[in-house]
Structures are given as structure tokens and as C-alpha cells.
N, C-alpha and C positions, 0 to 999 in steps of 0.2 A: 767804615765811617771816613769821611774826608777829614781835612785839617779843619774846616769851618763847622764841623759836627753834624753835617747833612748825612743822614742814613742812606747808605749805597743800596740801589736796587738793582736785582738781576736784571738782564737784559729782557727776559721773557716776560716781565711784569707788562701788564697793560696799564699804560697811563691814563687814569680817569678825568675825563673833561672838566676841568673847575667850570666852565660856562653852562654845562648842562644842556647843551643845544638839542641833543637827541637821547634821553635817558633809555629809550626802547632799543634804538639802534646799538647802543653800548652794552644794553643788557644783552641782545642778541651775541653780539661780540663776546662776550664774557660766557655766555653759554656754550659758545663753542669751543672753548678751551675746557670743558667740563663742568660738573656741578659746583666746583669750587675753583676760582679764578685768583692768580696771584696779581696784584695790582698795587700801582703806584700813586700815592696820595699828594697833595699838595706839600712841598718841603721836600720832595725825594723820600718820603717815610712809605717803606714796604708793608703791604698789608694783605689780606686775603678778603673775598668776597664771595659770600655762599648763595649761588642763584639759582640751584637746581630746587625744587619744590621738596622732595624727600630729604635731601640733605639738609637745607634750610630748617626742616622741622626737627632733624635729628640733634642739631646744633643748637637749636632754642631750647631743646628738653634737656640738654646734657651740661651738667652742673660743673663738667671739668672746663668749661668756657665762662670765665668769670667776668664781672662788670667793673671792680675796681682796680684802675690803673694805678693807683698809689700803693697796692699790693703785688700785682700782676704783670705789670709791663716794665722790665727791667730798663728798657731805654728810656723811659720816663722817669724811673727812679733814680738812675745814674746820672741824670742830666743831658743825655744825649738829645731827648725831647724838650724842648724849654718853651717859654712863654712866645717865642716866635714861630710855633707851630699853628699853622692857620686854623686848625680845629681844636684849638686848646680848650675853647669852652666846653666842649664835649667831654672833656678830661677833667676839667675842674669842678662841674657840677657836683653839688652835694644832695643826692636825692635817691629815691629808691632804683632810679637806673643807673646808679653807678654803685649800688652797693649789692653786698651778696648775704645769703644764710641768714641769720638772726636779723642782721641791721636791716635787712632788704624787707624781710617779713615785718618788723617793727614799724618800719616807716610806711609800708603799704598798707597795715592794717589801721592806721590814722585816718586815711582818706578813702579806704574800700568801701566803707558804708554809704558815702555819699552819691556811690556811683553803680550800685546794684540794679537791677532791670527795675525792681518796684519803684527805687527813687529816683530813677532815669523817667520812668513813665509818670512820674507825679510831677517832672519838670514840663511835661508836654505842654499844658497850658501856656506856660511863659514861653517855650519855643513858638507856639501858634501866635502868640501876641506879639512878638518881635518880628516874625515872619509877615504878618498883616501890615505892620507899622513900615517895615522896609518896602513892602510891594505897593502900598499908598505912596509912599516917596517916588518911587519909581513911575507910579503912573501919573505925577506931574511932569514928567518930561515930555518935550515936544515932540510930535509926530515923525519928523523926520531927523530926531536927535540920536546920535550914536553913543550908547551907554555902556559904559563898564560894568558889566554885571560882576565881576569879581569885586570891585570897589565900592558898589553899593547894594549888594546882596549876599554873595557867597562868603564874603569876607566878615561885613558887620554882624551877619546872624550868629554864628558860634562865637565870635569876641564877645559879643554882649551878653551872650547866655551864660559863658563861662566868667565874665567878668561880674555878673549879677550874683552867681552862685557864691563867689569867693568875695563880694562885697568891695569891689574895686570901683572908687568913685570916679565918674565920668572925666574929671580934670586930671586923674592920674593913670588914665587908661593909656594914653599914647607914650608914656615914659616906660610904664612897666611891659609893654606889649613890642615895643619896637627891639628890645634887646634879643627876644626869641627869635625875632625875624632876622634879623643880622646874624645870629648865630647859624641859620642854616646857609648863609651864603658862603660860596667856596671861591669867589674870587676875590675877596678882600686882602689886604696886606695883612701882615702880622701885626704891625701897629694897631691897624683897626681892629683886629680880633681882640687884643688885649684891652683896648680903650673900650670897647664895646660889653667885655666880661665886667670892667671895673663900673661902667655906667649902670649896667644891668643890676648888678649886685646892690648897688646903690638905691636904684630905684624900688627894689623888694624891701631892703633894710627901712628906707623911708614909709612904705605903705604898711609895714608891720608896725613900726612906731605910731603911725598914725592910727592903726585898729586898737593899738593899745591904750590910746587916750579916748578913743571914741568906738568902743565896740558896738557891735549890732548882730543882729540874727543873720549871720552869713557862716561860711565854713571857715574863713580866714579866723574870724574872732573865734570860734569855736576850737580851732586848731591854738590858738594864742592861749585860751581859757585852759586847754589840757595841758599846755607846756608848764604855764604857771602852778597846775596843780600838782604836777609829776615833772620836773625839770629834766628827768633822765629821758623822757618820752620823745623829746625833739628840742635839739638844741638851735639857736638863732640860725646858725650857716644851714643846718638841715630844712628849717622853715622856709629861709629864702629859696633854697633849692627846689622844695616842693612847689613852691610859686613859680619859678623857673618851668619846671616841668608840666604842671597842671594848666597854667595859663598858656604856655607855647603850645603843647600838644593838643589842648582843647580847641585850639582855635585853627591853625596852620594847616593841620590834616584835614580837616572838616571842611574847611574851604577847598582844598584840593579835591575832594571827594566830591563836593556840588558842583564845581566848575568844570571837572572832567565828565561828570556825567551828564550836564547840558551840553557839552560838546559832542559827546557820543551820540547822544539823541538824535541833536539837529543835524548830525551827518549821516543817520540811519534814520530817515523818514518812516521807513516800513516798520521798524521796531517801535518808533514813537507812537505810530498808529495801534499798533496791538496794545500798548500800555493805556494809552487814552482811551480804546474801546473797552478796557476792561478785562482783556483777554490774557494779559499777563500782570500779576500783581507788581507793583512798585517795589516792593522787598526784593523782586528778582533783579531790577534795575540795580538795585544798590549792591547787591552783591556780585552781579557780574563786573560793575565799575570797579569794585574793589579788589576784583579779581585781574581784569585786564588793564586797571589803570590805577594800581595802588599808589595812594598817597604818598608814600614813602619809597623812595628810590633805593637810597644805602643809608641804612641807620649805623652809625659808630655806638660805642666799639664793645666787643667781648675781647678777651683774653686767653689765650690757652695756658693752662695752667700745669700743663706737662705736653711731650709730644702726643699728638693725637693723630691717629689714622682714621680718616673718614672719607668715603666715596672715593678712595683709590688714592687719596692725598694724604701726605704727612705734614701737618701744621705744627711747626716747631713750638716748643714751650716759650712763653712770652711774646709771641708775635699777635699782634692786634688784628680782629676779625670785623669785618662789615655784614650785616646780614641784607642780602639784595632781595627786598620785598619786590620792586617791581619787575625785576627779571624772573623771579620764581613764579609768579602768577602767569607768565607766558611759556612756562617749561611745557614743549612737547610731549615729553615723556609722561606727564600728567595729564593734560588737556589735549593731545592729539597735534595733527599737522595746521590744525586752524587755531591753535592757542593763542594768537596775536589778534583774534578777529573778536570784536564786539558781538555778543550775541546772548540777547536775554533769554532766549529760548532754551540755551543750552543746559542741558540734564545736570552735569557735574561743574558746579561754581566752586568748588573748594578752594580757599585760599588762604594765606598767613599774614595777611595784611594788618591783622590786630596782634601778630605776634603768637606765642604758643607758649605753655609751660608757665613759669611762675613769674615771668614778665609780661603775661599776657595784658594788653593795653586795658586799664580800668575804665576808659572813657567808651569802649565800644559800644555799650549799651545806648549812652547819650548820643554819640555821634551818627548812629542809625536813625534815632529819632529824629534827629535835627535834619536828616537827608530825607526821612519819610515825610516829614512835615514840608519840607521848603521845595521839594520838586513838584510834587502834583499842585500845590498851590501856585507855584510860578505860572506853570502851564496852562493851569486853568484861568488865571487872571489876563495871561498874555498868550492866547492861543496861536497868535501869528508871529511869535518869536522867532528869531533867524539871527544867524551870525552875519555881522557887518563886514567881515572879511573872509576869504577862503580859510578852508580850516587849516591848511598848511602855513597860514600866515598868522595863526593865533600863537603869540610869542611864548615859549616856556618860561619857566619861573627863573632860569639863570642859576641853578646850583645842581650839581648830581646827586645831593641828599635828597632833595623832595622832587616830586612829580606834579607839578601844578604849572599855573600859567601865570605869566606877569601881569597882562590885562586879559579880559574877556568882552571884546567890544560886539555889541549885538543892536539888533533892532527890536524894540517891542511891539511893533505893529507893521502891517504888511505894506511893503515899499511899492 
């Protein structure tokens, strides 16, 4: 550690590109180091990224990799990692993704019932309604207009669904969603990171206070009701943290899934023709997109609770670990030499994009339904949909944490 308190990183560590210019090229570089690579995070913090499919599955299912930094990250506990750490928001959240054991089970149980496959299927009409409204709005675009499909379709669809589910009023959505978006940015300064955490928390507390005054038939009102019946079940910090998680994860990742599927299909017209002809189900498109274009590139954090030998690497006790979902989906040891090729006819589309084990994504059924409704409806409504720029000019989201696009410029009609 230097006099400034920055953690020193060994020379062999791979410095993750904070701009996220090419998460797949970076993932390939990491895989060349093996299934687990040592990396450097913003602030010079040493960590590990698990990028091999089998190694990642093992880590995700190993309880020795804990989630609570307050108990298992010595550098954070001792003050070596402070508020100036650009990824501090991922450490300070108080929800099921930063909890272990009984605390995790308690927090997960409170929301799990709302995201079962049956409950998610019951939400299909809502997804269809919002999809139709967004497509109607797109149809008002001029014949030569370049439309940002992310801004006008891929993002508002899951955002409106999750906000309606939790009862977030329209006039509060911008404030409560902005914090999660900023939290995934990896180029912000530590001052911006700290300010965002404060704003984000305040927006959530304000929303909870509003719902206490004006409860309705929504998930947030039900969580508050459960809290009031038994205060030990969910404290205010956990309630705000749960909102952080569900609103953020319920929007940004599905946005990336829809956006990346559109780009993949438009750049593989032969495969688009197969699915439009009904020769390949849309579900196969979704799973192949999740495999080759995982919405999450690197997810913070897990912490080794002891020295752990895995995939030929010893991860020292207390070291932080990132789960490299995007890189693991393109692991040639699992999917062959063409693992980085989008192919909806591929027999083996297994992936870990929704996680594995006790932290498996609760929203996976809903995300799949949203994509399965959105994509066929989009291509049916706009059969001449095309990219307005070459595929290599579609700008990435600008973060090494997510695998998304900054904008998605398209023409809706034949040019």
C-alpha cells in the first residue's frame, strides 16, 4: 500500500478498461490468462475475474466466496478502501446481493414470490401492453428519421414494467432509476460516485416515505406492510437496498439483452430469416444472445473467506472477486472454437448469465418474457428494420461492468 492508501497491484494484473470500449476483446485477453485472471480495478485495487465457464459455475456455487464486504474484505474493513473507491456503491448497498447465509435467505424470500415463473407469466399482458404502446410511438417517426431504439424501446420497456410492479409514480422514476445507471459507470470520479450513492439512497427513502403515506396494490406497498407487521423482517436500509437492486437489475440488464439481440439479428440476416420463418423459436434467439452477449460483463463482488484453490489459482483470503459473465459465455472449452460466434442453431447454448446457486437472478423469468414479447413484436411491426450505422460504429455502453450499447441508431423503414 502506498502512502496515499492505494492498494498496490502486482505487475501481472490486467488493468480493466474503465471505458468498456470492447468488453469481448478484454474478456478474450483475460481468458488467455486462464479461467481466473488477476485484474486491476479503478483506484489501483487488486481483484480477480473469473472468466472460464466451469470455474465461474464453481465459484458461484461455493459458499466460501461471500458477498458482505463489511465482514469479509479486510481492506475495506481497515479503511484502506474508502469512499474514494469508484465502485464504492457496489460495496455499500444493503440488499440480498451483499448478504450471506440467513440474512440473504431472509431478504430473498421477501421478493422471491413476486418473480416466480407463474407470477412472471401473469405479467405477460402488462408487458404486451407496454410493448404495443412503445411500438405505436415508434410508428410516429418520420420515414427517414434515425431512431435510437435503446432510448425509445429497449430501455423504457423493462423500466416501465419494473416501475409499475413496484408502484413507482411516473414523476419519481427519473430520480430512482438514475442512481442505478450511474452506479454501473466505471469512468466516474470518486466524488461523483459518493454523490450518486447519497442521491440514490435519498430517492429511495423518499419513495418509501411516499408509499407509506399513499400505499397501493404494488410490491413496494406490500414490502412496507410486511415491515410494519414485523419490523425484524426488513429494516429501512434493507428496504432501500432492495429497491436499488430490483429497479436497477430489472431494467438495465434486460435493456442490454434486447439491444444486443437486435444488433445480432440485424447483422446476421440469414439467422433472422430462420426465426421469422418459424424454423427456429424466439426462445433460442434469447438463449444464444444471453450466452454470446451476456448483459453483464463483470459483476462485483465476492470475497474469499479463506485461501481458496480453484482452477489452478490460489485466491488469497480477503481478496475481491468479479464474476466475468460475458467472457465465460464465450469460453471455447465449453462452446468450441466458434464460441464467440452468434448462432441460434447452436445445440449447446448453456450460459451463466443469470448466475447460479443461491444468488441466481430472481428476475430471470420476467426478463425472458420481456424479451420474448418485445423482439417478435418489434420485427413484426417493422419488418424492414435496419441499423443506421455500421455495426462496428454502434457505441458500447462505456463501462466494463455491463455489456450494452450507448445508443442504438436504426431506420424503421426501408431506405
